[in-house]
Kinemage of the C-alpha trace (Angstrom):
@kinemage 1
@onewidth
@group {chain A} dominant
@subgroup {mainchain}
@vectorlist {calphas} color= white
{ca met a 1} P -3.898 17.188 -12.060
{ca leu a 2} L -7.164 15.024 -11.569
{ca gly a 3} L -9.116 14.428 -15.293
{ca ala a 4} L -5.480 15.083 -16.930
{ca arg a 5} L -4.674 12.529 -20.319
{ca pro a 6} L -2.577 10.047 -19.657
{ca tyr a 7} L 0.555 9.621 -21.531
{ca gly a 8} L 0.778 5.829 -21.866
{ca trp a 9} L 3.423 3.127 -20.923
{ca glu a 10} L 6.510 2.661 -23.433
{ca tyr a 11} L 7.066 -0.649 -23.766
{ca pro a 12} L 9.819 -2.247 -25.903
{ca asp a 13} L 8.256 -3.544 -29.360
{ca gly a 14} L 11.151 -4.950 -31.877
{ca asp a 15} L 13.853 -2.668 -31.912
{ca ser a 16} L 11.740 0.503 -30.894
{ca tyr a 17} L 8.838 1.066 -28.534
{ca ala a 18} L 5.187 1.222 -28.467
{ca thr a 19} L 2.660 3.352 -26.334
{ca leu a 20} L 0.206 1.096 -24.579
{ca gln a 21} L -2.755 3.577 -23.741
{ca leu a 22} L -3.949 3.451 -20.772
{ca pro a 23} L -7.104 5.037 -18.966
{ca gly a 24} L -6.342 7.239 -15.587
{ca ala a 25} L -7.447 10.244 -13.889
{ca leu a 26} L -4.178 11.441 -12.025
{ca his a 27} L -1.552 12.932 -13.509
{ca val a 28} L 1.422 13.903 -11.677
{ca asn a 29} L 4.588 15.713 -11.856
{ca ser a 30} L 7.107 14.230 -9.523
{ca ala a 31} L 8.588 10.791 -9.012
{ca gln a 32} L 7.848 11.240 -5.158
{ca thr a 33} L 4.314 11.864 -5.733
{ca tyr a 34} L 4.113 9.348 -8.546
{ca glu a 35} L 5.520 6.353 -5.694
{ca ala a 36} L 3.043 7.964 -3.224
{ca ala a 37} L 0.133 7.433 -5.327
{ca ala a 38} L 0.940 3.672 -6.001
{ca leu a 39} L 1.927 3.399 -2.202
{ca ala a 40} L -1.652 4.680 -1.357
{ca gly a 41} L -3.117 1.986 -3.833
{ca leu a 42} L -4.578 4.996 -6.531
{ca gly a 43} L -3.485 2.454 -9.313
{ca leu a 44} L -0.397 1.181 -11.588
{ca ile a 45} L 2.551 2.924 -12.452
{ca gln a 46} L 6.109 2.472 -14.590
{ca ala a 47} L 8.417 3.220 -12.925
{ca pro a 48} L 12.250 2.323 -12.711
{ca leu a 49} L 13.537 -0.129 -10.392
{ca leu a 50} L 16.646 1.520 -9.051
{ca gly a 51} L 13.489 4.418 -7.658
{ca ile a 52} L 10.904 1.405 -6.461
{ca gly a 53} L 13.176 -1.598 -6.041
{ca arg a 54} L 12.836 -1.262 -2.098
{ca tyr a 55} L 9.400 -1.367 -1.977
{ca leu a 56} L 9.136 -4.392 -4.233
{ca glu a 57} L 11.211 -5.883 -1.973
{ca ser a 58} L 9.426 -5.001 0.945
{ca gly a 59} L 6.143 -6.012 -0.557
{ca ala a 60} L 4.610 -3.138 -0.867
{ca leu a 61} L 4.374 -2.736 -4.359
{ca val a 62} L 4.338 -6.305 -6.968
{ca glu a 63} L 5.355 -5.853 -10.412
{ca ile a 64} L 2.105 -7.335 -12.264
{ca ile a 65} L 3.343 -6.430 -15.878
{ca pro a 66} L 6.991 -7.628 -16.314
{ca asp a 67} L 6.625 -7.924 -20.051
{ca cys a 68} L 6.502 -4.311 -19.943
{ca arg a 69} L 9.658 -3.043 -18.379
{ca arg a 70} L 11.795 -0.660 -20.638
{ca arg a 71} L 15.200 -1.779 -21.347
{ca ala a 72} L 18.121 -0.576 -19.533
{ca leu a 73} L 19.616 2.686 -20.380
{ca ala a 74} L 23.444 3.003 -21.307
{ca val a 75} L 25.574 5.379 -19.071
{ca ser a 76} L 28.752 6.988 -20.586
{ca leu a 77} L 31.373 9.200 -19.124
{ca val a 78} L 32.307 11.494 -21.699
{ca val a 79} L 35.991 13.184 -21.449
{ca ala a 80} L 37.798 15.537 -23.689
{ca his a 81} L 40.502 13.580 -24.428
{ca arg a 82} L 40.949 10.178 -23.768
{ca ser a 83} L 44.825 9.767 -24.245
{ca asn a 84} L 45.607 12.397 -21.381
{ca leu a 85} L 43.635 11.490 -18.512
{ca ser a 86} L 45.212 12.507 -15.133
{ca arg a 87} L 45.917 9.318 -12.865
{ca arg a 88} L 42.994 11.553 -10.517
{ca val a 89} L 40.463 10.972 -13.949
{ca arg a 90} L 40.834 7.218 -14.030
{ca ala a 91} L 40.417 6.819 -10.741
{ca phe a 92} L 37.239 8.707 -10.429
{ca met a 93} L 35.701 6.953 -13.614
{ca lys a 94} L 36.750 3.280 -12.214
{ca trp a 95} L 35.258 4.875 -8.857
{ca ile a 96} L 31.955 5.676 -10.275
{ca glu a 97} L 31.604 2.583 -12.281
{ca gly a 98} L 31.821 0.395 -9.275
{ca val a 99} L 29.072 2.484 -7.915
{ca leu a 100} L 26.488 2.544 -10.611
{ca thr a 101} L 26.975 -1.023 -12.413
{ca pro a 102} L 25.044 -2.839 -9.744
{ca tyr a 103} L 22.052 -0.319 -10.454
{ca leu a 104} L 22.694 -0.284 -14.404
{ca glu a 105} L 22.458 -4.541 -14.547
């Protein structure tokens, strides 16, 4: 939406977050459109490294404000009763941990 009021960028500020209000003229509602706008040179974005890492590696996008990076989010697997987990559930938990760990560090 052109002309929508931007939300601003959240960044770590001590134990909480602060918001940096920036002017903007484009507001999108999908990650693909957000990335496409940045790749087209329409402005700055604040996006997870998991989604745009390949663009940073190729040089298509450049990180310019590393101090405004958000902290990593915690990820948890929730089970009803840990003491009675089947071998299949334990195997899945171990597998998913191995799959996700490189993306969460």
